[in-house]
N, C-alpha and C positions, 0 to 999 in steps of 0.2 A: 918412752919405755912402756912395755905392757905390764900389766899387773900379774903377779904370780898366781897361778891357779892353786886352789886348795885340793890336794890329792885325797882320794878316798882312803879308808883305813887299810894299811898294809901290815904284813907280818914282819918279823925280825929280819927276814931276808929280802924284803922289798916287794913281795908278791901281794896282789890284792887278797884281802880276806874274803870278800864277797864278789865273785866274778860279775854279778849284775851291776856293780858300781862302775864298770868299765865304760869308757867313751873314747872316741878318736883323740880327744885332747889328752886323756890319760895315756893313751898309747904314745902320743908324741912326746910327752914328758918322760915316760919310761925309756923311750928310744934315746932321748937326749942324755939321760943318765947313763945309758949303756954305750954312748958315743956312736949311735947308729944314725945314718941318714936314711930315712924311710923312702924307698922307691915304690913304683907301682907294683913291682914283684913282691916287696915286703907286704904291701897292703893286700895283695892277692892272698898271700899266706895267712895274714892276720884275719882277714874276713872269712876265709875258709875255716880257720880254727874256731872263730866265734859261731859260725853257722853250725858246725859239727857239734860244738858244746851245747848250743841251744837245742839241737835236735836230740842228742843222746845223753846229755847231762854228765858227760865225761870228757876229759881232755883228749883230743886225738893224738895218738902215738905218731911219731915222726914218719913212720912208714905210710900212714894215711895222707899226710901232707905231700910226701914224695909222689904217691899215686895220683894225687890231685894235680901236681905240677907236670907229671909225665906226658900227658897229651900235647902240651905246649913245648916242653923242654926235652922230651925223650930221655935218653940215657944220662943226660947231664943233670937231671932233676935233683938227685941226691947231693951231688957236689954243689949245685946252685943253692940249695937250702943251707948248707953249712958255710958257704961263702957269705950269704946274706946275714947269718947269725953265727959269726966266727967263734964266739965263746960258748956255743952249744944251744941246741934246740930248747932244752929245759931252762937254762940260765937266761936266754934272751927271747926266743920266740914266745915261750909260754908266758913270760913276764910281760912283754909288750902287748900280747893279746889279752891280758887281763885274767889269766888263769890262776888258780891257786897253785902253790908249789906242789908238783907231783911227788908224793912221798916215797912211792915204791920204785921210782925210776932212778937210773944213774943220771948224772948231771950232763951227759953228753948230748 
């Protein structure tokens, strides 16, 4: 049996308080809590979100992630994003990628 990892500080909804505390191990734990099996497509989205956040200091809106996926997935990019994160971009993708809870967005 592996030892349980100690998670960084999270808010009342389970989002990281400080996005710089994120690691791939944190992502794996959040995904487990969300009952997600992370695939290479998930990691592509998560890494894009992290790079976007590092560069712009804001969470990328779902449309930027869809635009990132489009060259590879074409018109299926939007549906694929919501298949990967069936309970919503904010609820699952932002949480697993270690973003703070986006306050002004819907939970879709």
